[in-house]
C-alpha positions as CSV (number, residue, x, y, z in Angstrom):
1,M,15.6,-3.5,-40.9
2,R,15.6,-7.2,-41.5
3,R,14.2,-9.5,-38.8
4,L,15.8,-12.0,-37.3
5,E,15.3,-15.6,-38.2
6,R,15.0,-18.3,-35.9
7,P,17.3,-21.1,-36.6
8,P,15.3,-24.6,-36.9
9,R,14.7,-26.9,-34.0
10,A,16.5,-30.0,-33.5
11,P,14.5,-33.2,-33.3
12,K,12.9,-33.9,-30.0
13,S,15.1,-37.8,-30.1
14,E,18.5,-35.8,-30.5
15,R,17.6,-33.3,-27.8
16,A,16.5,-36.1,-25.3
17,M,19.7,-38.0,-26.1
18,E,21.6,-34.6,-25.6
19,Q,19.8,-34.5,-22.2
20,K,21.3,-37.8,-21.3
21,R,24.5,-37.1,-22.4
22,F,24.4,-34.0,-19.9
23,I,23.3,-36.0,-17.0
24,L,25.8,-38.6,-17.3
25,A,28.8,-35.7,-17.3
26,M,27.3,-34.3,-14.1
27,S,27.4,-37.7,-12.5
28,L,31.2,-37.8,-13.3
29,I,32.0,-34.4,-11.0
30,T,30.2,-33.1,-8.2
31,V,31.1,-29.4,-9.2
32,V,29.4,-29.6,-12.7
33,F,26.8,-27.4,-11.9
34,I,29.4,-24.4,-11.5
35,I,30.9,-25.5,-14.6
36,W,27.3,-25.4,-16.0
37,Q,27.1,-21.6,-14.5
38,A,30.3,-20.8,-16.9
39,V,29.1,-22.5,-19.7
40,M,25.4,-20.7,-19.7
41,G,27.0,-17.3,-19.0
42,L,25.9,-16.8,-15.2
43,G,28.8,-15.1,-14.0
44,T,29.5,-11.7,-12.5
45,E,29.3,-8.5,-15.2
46,A,32.9,-6.4,-14.7
47,P,32.8,-3.2,-15.9
48,V,34.2,-2.3,-19.2
49,P,38.1,-1.8,-19.1
50,E,40.4,0.2,-21.2
51,E,41.0,-0.3,-24.6
52,G,42.7,-3.5,-26.1
53,A,42.6,-5.0,-22.3
54,V,41.3,-8.1,-20.7
55,V,40.2,-8.2,-17.1
56,A,39.1,-11.3,-15.3
57,E,35.8,-11.6,-13.6
58,E,35.2,-11.0,-10.3
59,G,35.0,-14.3,-7.8
60,Q,37.0,-16.1,-10.6
61,A,40.2,-16.2,-8.4
62,A,38.5,-17.1,-5.6
63,S,37.8,-20.8,-7.3
64,D,41.3,-21.2,-8.4
65,D,43.0,-20.5,-5.1
66,S,43.0,-24.2,-3.6
67,A,45.9,-25.3,-1.7
68,P,48.0,-27.9,-3.9
69,G,47.4,-31.3,-3.1
70,T,43.8,-30.7,-1.9
71,Q,42.1,-31.2,-4.6
72,P,39.9,-34.5,-4.7
73,A,40.3,-37.1,-6.6
74,A,37.0,-36.6,-8.7
75,N,38.9,-33.9,-10.5
76,E,41.4,-36.1,-12.4
77,V,38.5,-36.6,-15.0
78,A,37.0,-32.8,-14.4
79,P,38.8,-31.6,-17.5
80,D,37.9,-34.3,-19.9
81,A,34.3,-34.1,-18.5
82,Q,34.5,-30.0,-18.7
83,A,35.4,-30.5,-22.2
84,Q,32.7,-32.6,-23.1
85,A,30.1,-31.0,-21.5
86,Q,31.4,-27.6,-23.2
87,A,31.3,-28.7,-27.0
88,Q,27.9,-30.4,-26.3
89,A,26.4,-26.9,-25.2
90,E,28.1,-25.1,-27.8
91,E,26.9,-28.1,-30.5
92,A,23.3,-27.9,-29.4
93,P,21.0,-26.2,-31.1
94,V,19.4,-23.3,-29.4
95,E,16.5,-21.3,-30.5
96,A,17.4,-17.5,-30.6
97,V,15.6,-15.3,-28.5
98,E,13.6,-12.1,-30.7
99,V,14.6,-8.8,-29.8
100,E,11.7,-6.7,-30.8
101,E,13.0,-3.9,-33.2
102,R,13.7,-0.2,-31.2
103,I,14.8,2.8,-32.6
104,D,16.5,5.5,-30.6
105,V,18.4,8.6,-31.3
106,L,21.9,9.7,-30.5
107,A,22.5,13.6,-30.9
108,S,24.6,16.3,-29.5
109,D,24.4,20.2,-30.8
110,S,25.8,19.3,-34.2
111,L,25.2,15.5,-35.1
112,S,22.1,13.0,-34.8
113,V,22.4,9.6,-35.3
114,T,19.3,7.3,-35.8
115,L,20.5,4.0,-34.4
116,N,18.6,0.2,-35.0
117,N,19.1,-2.5,-32.3
118,Q,18.5,-5.0,-35.2
119,G,22.4,-5.0,-35.5
120,A,23.0,-1.9,-33.6
121,V,23.7,0.2,-36.4
122,A,23.3,3.6,-37.7
123,T,20.4,3.9,-40.3
124,D,20.2,7.6,-40.7
125,I,23.1,10.2,-40.2
126,K,22.5,14.0,-40.3
127,V,24.8,17.0,-39.6
128,T,22.5,19.6,-37.4
129,A,24.7,22.2,-37.1
130,P,25.7,24.9,-38.2
131,E,22.7,25.8,-40.6
132,Q,24.3,25.6,-43.6
133,Y,25.4,22.1,-43.5
134,A,21.8,20.6,-42.3
135,N,20.0,20.0,-45.2
136,E,20.0,17.6,-47.9
137,G,24.0,17.5,-48.2
138,G,24.1,17.2,-44.3
139,D,22.1,13.8,-44.6
140,L,25.2,11.4,-44.9
141,L,23.0,8.4,-45.4
142,R,20.3,10.0,-48.0
143,S,20.9,7.3,-50.6
144,L,20.8,4.2,-48.4
145,D,17.6,1.8,-48.9
146,A,15.9,0.2,-46.2
147,D,16.7,-3.3,-48.2
148,A,20.3,-2.2,-47.7
149,P,22.5,-5.7,-47.6
150,A,24.1,-4.0,-44.3
151,Y,24.4,-0.5,-42.6
152,P,27.2,1.5,-40.9
153,F,29.4,0.4,-37.7
154,T,28.7,-3.4,-38.3
155,V,30.6,-5.6,-36.3
156,R,31.9,-9.0,-38.1
157,F,34.0,-11.8,-36.7
158,K,36.0,-14.4,-38.1
159,A,36.2,-17.1,-35.5
160,E,35.1,-20.4,-34.1
161,N,31.9,-20.6,-32.7
162,V,31.3,-16.9,-32.8
163,E,28.4,-16.3,-35.3
164,V,26.9,-13.0,-35.2
165,A,24.0,-12.1,-37.8
166,P,24.7,-8.5,-39.3
167,D,21.0,-7.8,-38.6
168,A,21.2,-9.5,-34.8
169,G,18.9,-8.1,-32.0
170,Y,20.9,-6.2,-29.5
171,Q,19.1,-5.3,-26.1
172,V,19.7,-1.6,-24.8
173,I,21.3,-1.4,-21.7
174,E,19.1,1.8,-20.0
175,D,21.6,1.6,-16.9
176,L,24.5,2.1,-19.1
177,S,22.9,4.5,-21.5
178,E,22.6,8.6,-20.6
179,L,19.6,10.7,-22.0
180,N,20.0,14.2,-23.5
181,E,18.0,16.7,-21.3
182,D,15.0,16.7,-23.8
183,G,14.5,13.4,-22.6
184,K,14.1,11.9,-25.9
185,T,17.3,11.4,-27.6
186,Y,20.7,9.9,-26.0
187,S,24.3,11.2,-25.7
188,K,25.1,7.6,-24.6
189,L,23.6,4.0,-26.0
190,T,24.9,0.6,-24.7
191,Y,23.7,-2.3,-26.8
192,R,24.3,-6.1,-25.9
193,Y,24.0,-8.9,-27.8
194,T,24.1,-12.3,-26.0
195,D,24.8,-15.3,-27.6
196,P,21.7,-17.7,-27.0
197,R,24.1,-20.6,-25.9
198,G,25.6,-18.5,-23.3
199,R,29.2,-19.0,-24.5
200,F,29.9,-14.9,-25.1
201,S,28.3,-11.5,-25.2
202,I,28.7,-8.5,-27.5
203,D,28.4,-4.8,-26.3
204,K,28.5,-2.0,-28.8
205,V,28.5,1.4,-26.7
206,Y,28.1,4.9,-28.6
207,E,28.7,8.3,-26.6
208,M,29.0,11.4,-27.8
209,V,32.3,13.5,-27.5
210,A,31.2,16.4,-25.4
211,D,34.1,19.1,-27.1
212,K,34.7,17.7,-30.4
213,P,32.0,18.2,-33.0
214,Y,30.9,15.3,-35.2
215,V,32.8,12.7,-33.1
216,V,31.3,9.8,-31.0
217,D,33.2,7.0,-29.4
218,F,32.0,3.5,-30.1
219,D,33.3,0.3,-28.4
220,V,33.1,-3.0,-28.8
221,V,33.1,-5.3,-26.3
222,V,33.5,-9.0,-26.6
223,H,33.1,-10.8,-23.3
224,N,34.0,-14.7,-23.4
225,R,31.5,-16.5,-20.7
226,L,33.4,-19.8,-21.1
227,K,36.6,-21.5,-19.0
228,D,38.6,-21.6,-21.8
229,V,40.5,-19.5,-23.9
230,R,38.4,-18.0,-26.9
231,L,40.4,-16.9,-30.0
232,I,39.2,-14.3,-32.1
233,D,41.2,-14.4,-35.7
234,T,39.7,-10.9,-37.2
235,L,37.3,-8.4,-36.0
236,L,35.9,-6.1,-38.7
237,V,34.1,-2.8,-38.4
238,D,32.1,-1.8,-41.3
239,V,31.3,1.5,-43.0
240,I,28.7,1.4,-45.5
241,N,27.3,3.8,-47.7
242,K,25.1,3.5,-51.2
243,D,26.5,5.5,-54.7
244,D,23.8,8.5,-55.3
245,P,22.8,8.6,-59.6
246,D,23.0,12.0,-59.1
247,R,26.4,12.8,-58.0
248,K,27.4,11.5,-61.7
249,S,30.1,13.1,-63.2
250,N,30.1,15.4,-66.5
251,F,32.9,16.5,-69.1
252,L,33.5,19.9,-67.4
253,D,33.5,18.5,-63.7
254,F,37.1,17.9,-62.9
255,R,36.6,16.2,-59.3
256,P,32.6,15.1,-59.3
257,D,31.1,15.1,-55.8
258,Q,31.1,11.2,-55.8
259,L,31.0,8.3,-53.6
260,E,34.7,7.3,-52.9
261,A,36.2,5.0,-50.6
262,V,39.1,6.4,-48.6
263,C,41.6,4.9,-46.0
264,R,44.7,6.3,-44.3
265,T,47.3,4.0,-43.7
266,S,50.8,4.6,-42.3
267,D,52.5,5.2,-45.6
268,D,49.6,7.3,-47.5
269,I,46.2,8.0,-48.1
270,E,44.5,5.8,-50.7
271,R,41.4,6.9,-52.8
272,T,39.1,4.5,-54.9
273,L,36.0,6.1,-56.5
274,F,32.9,3.9,-56.3
275,E,32.2,3.9,-60.0
276,Q,35.9,2.8,-60.7
277,L,36.1,-0.1,-58.0
278,E,36.0,-3.2,-59.7
279,E,37.0,-5.8,-57.2
280,T,37.7,-5.8,-53.3
281,T,40.8,-4.0,-52.5
282,T,42.8,-4.7,-49.5
283,F,45.9,-2.2,-48.0
284,S,47.8,-3.8,-45.4
285,Q,49.6,-1.4,-43.4
286,V,50.1,-1.3,-39.4
287,P,49.3,0.5,-38.3
288,T,46.1,1.4,-40.5
289,M,44.9,4.9,-39.0
290,W,41.4,5.4,-40.6
291,A,38.7,4.3,-43.3
292,G,35.7,5.2,-44.5
293,T,33.8,6.8,-47.4
294,D,33.4,10.2,-48.1
295,T,32.1,12.6,-51.0
296,R,33.7,16.0,-52.0
297,Y,32.0,17.6,-48.7
298,F,31.3,15.3,-46.3
299,L,33.0,12.3,-44.8
300,I,32.1,9.1,-42.6
301,A,35.5,7.4,-41.4
302,T,36.1,4.8,-38.1
303,I,39.0,5.1,-36.3
304,P,40.4,2.3,-34.1
305,E,42.8,4.5,-31.4
306,S,45.2,2.2,-31.5
307,G,45.0,1.2,-35.2
308,A,44.3,-1.5,-37.1
309,E,45.9,-3.9,-39.3
310,A,44.2,-3.4,-42.8
311,C,41.6,-1.7,-44.6
312,V,39.3,-3.4,-47.2
313,F,37.4,-1.4,-49.8
314,E,34.1,-3.5,-51.2
315,R,31.3,-3.0,-53.7
316,L,28.2,-5.0,-52.9
317,D,25.4,-5.6,-55.2
318,G,22.8,-2.4,-55.3
319,D,25.5,0.2,-55.8
320,Y,26.7,0.1,-52.4
321,L,30.0,0.7,-51.2
322,R,31.6,-1.1,-47.9
323,T,34.9,-0.3,-46.3
324,N,36.3,-1.9,-43.2
325,L,39.1,-1.7,-40.8
326,T,40.3,-5.1,-40.0
327,Y,41.8,-5.7,-36.5
328,E,44.5,-7.9,-36.1
329,G,43.5,-11.1,-34.0
330,F,43.3,-11.6,-30.5
331,S,42.3,-13.8,-27.2
332,I,40.5,-13.8,-24.6
333,A,40.8,-15.5,-21.6
334,P,37.9,-17.2,-19.5
335,N,35.6,-15.0,-18.3
336,E,37.3,-12.1,-19.7
337,R,36.5,-9.4,-22.0
338,Y,38.3,-7.3,-24.6
339,V,37.8,-4.0,-25.7
340,A,38.5,-2.1,-29.2
341,S,38.0,1.5,-28.6
342,N,37.1,3.1,-31.8
343,L,36.2,7.0,-33.0
344,L,33.4,7.5,-35.4
345,Y,33.5,11.1,-37.2
346,M,30.4,11.8,-39.1
347,G,30.7,15.3,-40.6
348,P,32.0,18.1,-42.6
349,K,35.1,18.0,-44.3
350,D,36.2,21.2,-42.8
351,Y,40.0,21.1,-42.6
352,G,39.8,23.2,-39.1
353,V,38.0,21.0,-37.6
354,L,39.4,17.3,-38.9
355,K,42.8,18.8,-38.0
356,D,42.0,19.3,-34.5
357,T,40.2,15.7,-34.3
358,G,43.4,14.1,-34.8
359,Y,44.6,10.9,-36.8
360,R,45.4,12.9,-39.9
361,L,41.7,13.0,-40.8
362,E,42.5,16.5,-42.6
363,E,44.2,14.5,-45.4
364,S,40.7,13.7,-46.7
365,V,40.6,16.9,-47.9
366,D,42.1,16.7,-51.3
367,Y,44.0,19.6,-52.7
368,G,45.8,17.2,-54.8
369,L,49.3,18.2,-55.8
370,L,49.1,21.6,-55.0
371,T,48.0,21.4,-51.4
372,V,51.0,23.2,-50.5
373,L,49.6,26.6,-51.8
374,A,45.9,25.6,-51.4
375,R,46.2,25.2,-47.3
376,P,47.6,28.8,-46.7
377,L,45.0,29.9,-49.2
378,R,42.2,28.4,-47.3
379,A,43.8,29.6,-43.6
380,L,43.6,33.0,-45.4
381,L,40.2,32.8,-46.7
382,V,38.8,31.4,-43.2
383,L,40.6,34.4,-41.5
384,F,38.9,36.8,-43.8
385,F,35.5,35.2,-43.0
386,G,36.4,35.9,-39.4
387,F,36.6,39.5,-39.7
388,T,33.6,39.7,-42.0
389,G,31.4,36.6,-41.3
390,N,30.6,36.2,-45.5
391,W,32.2,33.7,-47.3
392,G,31.9,36.0,-50.6
393,I,33.4,39.1,-48.8
394,A,36.1,36.8,-48.0
395,I,36.6,35.2,-51.4
396,I,36.8,39.3,-52.5
397,L,39.4,40.3,-49.5
398,L,41.3,36.9,-50.5
399,T,41.4,38.2,-54.1
400,L,42.6,41.7,-53.6
401,L,45.3,40.1,-51.5
402,I,46.7,38.1,-54.3
403,K,46.2,40.7,-56.7
404,L,48.3,43.2,-54.6
405,V,51.0,40.3,-54.0
406,S,50.7,39.5,-58.1
407,W,50.8,43.2,-58.9
408,P,54.6,43.5,-59.7
409,L,54.3,40.5,-61.6
410,T,51.5,41.3,-63.7
411,Q,52.9,44.8,-64.3
412,K,55.5,43.8,-66.1
413,A,53.7,41.5,-68.1
414,Y,51.2,44.3,-69.3
415,V,53.8,46.8,-70.0
416,S,55.6,44.3,-72.2
417,A,52.3,43.5,-73.9
418,E,51.8,47.0,-74.4
419,R,54.8,47.8,-76.0
420,M,54.3,44.5,-78.0
421,K,51.4,46.2,-79.4
422,Q,53.0,49.4,-80.3
423,I,55.7,48.1,-82.3
424,Q,53.6,45.9,-84.4
425,P,53.3,48.1,-87.5
426,L,57.2,47.6,-87.7
427,I,57.0,43.7,-86.8
428,K,54.5,43.9,-90.0
429,E,56.5,45.6,-92.2
430,I,59.5,43.0,-91.4
431,R,57.5,40.1,-92.2
432,E,56.8,41.4,-95.4
433,K,59.9,42.4,-96.4
434,Y,61.5,38.9,-95.3
435,E,59.1,36.8,-95.9
436,N,61.2,34.4,-97.7
437,D,64.3,34.6,-95.4
438,Q,63.3,32.9,-92.0
439,Q,66.9,33.6,-90.8
440,R,66.8,37.5,-91.2
441,L,63.1,37.5,-90.1
442,S,64.3,36.2,-87.0
443,E,67.5,38.6,-86.3
444,E,65.4,41.7,-87.7
445,T,62.6,41.0,-85.3
446,M,65.1,40.7,-82.6
447,K,66.6,43.7,-83.3
448,V,63.2,45.8,-82.9
449,F,62.7,43.9,-79.5
450,R,66.1,45.4,-78.3
451,E,65.6,48.7,-79.4
452,H,62.0,48.9,-78.0
453,N,62.9,47.2,-74.8
454,V,60.5,44.2,-75.3
455,S,61.1,40.9,-74.0
456,P,59.7,37.9,-76.1
457,L,59.2,36.4,-73.1
458,G,57.0,38.9,-71.7
459,C,54.0,36.6,-70.7
460,L,56.5,34.7,-68.3
461,P,55.7,36.9,-65.2
462,M,52.0,36.0,-66.0
463,L,53.2,31.8,-66.0
464,L,54.9,32.6,-62.7
465,Q,51.4,33.3,-61.1
466,M,49.6,30.2,-62.7
467,P,50.4,28.1,-59.6
468,I,49.1,30.7,-56.9
469,L,45.9,30.7,-59.1
470,Y,45.5,26.9,-59.7
471,G,46.1,26.8,-55.8
472,L,43.1,28.7,-55.5
473,F,41.1,27.4,-57.5
474,V,41.4,23.6,-56.0
475,M,41.1,25.2,-52.5
476,I,37.8,26.9,-53.5
477,Y,36.7,24.0,-55.6
478,N,37.3,21.5,-52.5
479,S,36.2,23.9,-49.8
480,V,33.5,22.7,-47.5
481,E,32.6,26.3,-45.9
482,L,31.0,27.7,-49.0
483,Y,28.7,25.0,-49.1
484,Q,25.2,26.6,-48.9
485,A,27.1,29.6,-48.1
486,D,25.1,32.3,-49.1
487,F,26.1,36.0,-50.6
488,L,24.2,38.4,-52.4
489,W,21.4,36.5,-54.3
490,Y,23.1,33.5,-54.4
491,T,22.3,30.8,-51.3
492,D,25.2,28.3,-52.5
493,L,28.6,29.7,-53.3
494,S,29.6,25.9,-54.1
495,A,27.3,25.3,-56.6
496,P,27.1,26.6,-60.3
497,D,25.4,30.3,-60.6
498,P,21.7,29.1,-61.4
499,L,21.1,32.7,-63.2
500,F,24.3,32.4,-65.4
501,L,25.4,36.4,-63.9
502,L,28.6,35.8,-62.8
503,P,30.0,33.8,-66.0
504,L,28.4,36.2,-68.2
505,A,29.8,38.9,-66.9
506,M,33.3,37.6,-67.0
507,G,32.6,36.7,-70.2
508,A,32.1,40.1,-71.1
509,V,35.3,41.5,-68.8
510,M,37.2,39.1,-70.8
511,F,36.2,40.5,-74.2
512,I,36.9,44.2,-73.1
513,Q,40.5,43.2,-71.9
514,Q,41.1,41.5,-75.0
515,R,40.2,44.1,-77.4
516,L,42.6,46.5,-74.9
517,T,45.4,44.1,-75.0
518,M,45.0,42.3,-78.3
519,V,48.3,42.2,-80.9
520,E,47.4,41.6,-84.4
521,Q,48.2,37.8,-85.5
522,A,50.2,36.8,-88.2
523,N,48.7,33.3,-88.3
524,P,44.7,33.7,-89.2
525,Q,43.8,30.4,-87.3
526,M,45.6,32.1,-84.0
527,A,43.4,35.3,-84.9
528,I,40.3,33.6,-85.0
529,M,41.1,31.3,-81.6
530,M,41.6,34.5,-79.6
531,K,38.1,35.7,-80.8
532,I,36.2,32.7,-79.2
533,M,38.2,32.6,-76.3
534,P,35.6,34.6,-74.2
535,I,32.6,32.6,-75.4
536,M,34.5,29.5,-74.9
537,F,35.9,30.6,-71.3
538,T,31.9,31.8,-70.8
539,A,30.7,28.8,-71.2
540,F,33.3,26.6,-69.5
541,M,32.4,28.9,-66.0
542,L,28.7,28.2,-66.3
543,F,29.5,25.0,-64.8
544,L,32.0,25.8,-61.9
545,P,31.0,27.0,-58.3
546,A,29.5,30.0,-58.2
547,G,32.4,31.3,-55.5
548,L,35.4,30.6,-57.8
549,V,33.4,32.1,-61.3
550,L,33.1,35.3,-58.5
551,Y,37.0,35.2,-57.8
552,Y,38.3,34.7,-61.7
553,L,35.7,37.7,-62.2
554,L,37.2,39.7,-59.7
555,N,40.4,39.2,-60.9
556,L,39.9,40.0,-64.3
557,I,38.3,43.5,-63.2
558,L,41.2,44.2,-61.3
559,G,43.5,43.4,-64.3
560,L,41.4,45.5,-66.7
561,A,41.7,48.4,-64.0
562,Q,45.7,47.7,-64.4
563,Q,46.0,47.6,-67.8
564,Y,43.5,50.6,-68.2
565,M,46.3,52.8,-65.8
566,I,49.1,51.3,-68.4
567,K,47.4,52.2,-71.5
568,R,47.1,56.0,-69.7
569,Q,50.6,56.1,-68.8
570,F,51.8,55.0,-72.6
571,A,49.6,57.6,-73.7
572,A,50.5,60.4,-71.4
573,A,54.4,59.2,-72.5
574,E,53.4,59.6,-75.9
575,E,51.9,63.3,-75.7
576,A,54.7,64.3,-73.6
577,D,57.1,62.9,-76.9
578,A,55.0,64.9,-79.3
579,S,54.9,68.3,-77.6
580,A,58.8,67.9,-76.6
């Protein structure tokens, strides 16, 4: 972390003149000592209020309870003197107190967050459970460098006389923090930054949520220690991450595992890949529900419990991506506090966990146009996993179910294909006979189709099931449940088959299936295309997740078995006709 730099000291002569001004101000009123206490922030601490609330400091009411007409005449000049003293206090250069760097860990059963008091920000976020996520993929900030321009959960202000450096030193308030049973990590950490001039203080409070995995309560408390109203034009909470050069797309990867800015507004969910973000983009919708960064399988998001007014996507130097939530401006009365309450989600894009967390976080799982099909398919996959305890077996059971449901459609298509194959000699004769008469060729061909009960639209039933197949493709491709999930010799069903066994087996099954159903093509180019299709699909499947290839392989095997049964039926029918 970068160290906080000390501001330059003011010249001695200037500082002496400022002291004279203070003495003059104190001589004007007898209560200047009380005003000075307020300016220097020596008031009593109040408990943290509810979200967005402002709470008066204890003792304030007592100071304002004087009966009308009993104030001394000296008070007539008090406001001017107070304003002068306050202005001088805010303008006077004050040396910042350097806070020694301290590293602490906020931890639960499923999450570990390393926090640095220089900014009270996260420098490391690791998913620790379940075991399949506790690896490199679950290291959510693995690409961040030590010289990062900023870190996650940096809080910025746009307000007059509220300047807080991103790496300002925060004190850990032990009395407001809670250790875990191990005595080393915390379940709650409270950080406090105090303005050197005593004008304000900021608390950042992180607390694990016991009943929600991967969720942290995050409160930002701004305390106005002055005797006048303080206006905060804007408060921003940042999420920072860095693009990983290893997550670049290739021509066979439809949705690469790349860093992405994501924001849920009141109208829609906004997404922009880091590599496509060319300029700062603002989405102004009230309420803005959450914003953050994600990859295909993991999400870091800030969730304002009362909503924000905008989210911003910004590209920083060094391949860094910053998204922030912009909160509406607010004012803080003298010696009162304002609390911005948030939740932080840092974990896998498990649809069920995200939905239970609320705030429509589940929409970060991008199933695209076929969401309406992909979500129920995922629910079935999770159901089968509950029975078997293995995602590979769950994929097999889901494939069997889909094949059972689509059996009538594929049966019609395969029967039509077999009939088409049987009438090919007749079709060939018609083509040779009416080669120069296209109209007669079409008429005679349709006549043969009718006589042998063959539909030229025999492939239509297969096309009707394509949305289901593509929905399954999208679901498997984007399901974090398959990440690092093992099956047989595979250690990660979300990654391509390292041994290429499944793609090669799929290519072999496609070749056999093609030989069973191939119809002689009049077009030589089409015939060549049909022959190289198994090779093309095999090469295509080399780069897709093993779980997805497992589905296609099993689906092809079941289709091959169905075709074999149909061929046996036709052969038996021909034998019966011949013996009749």
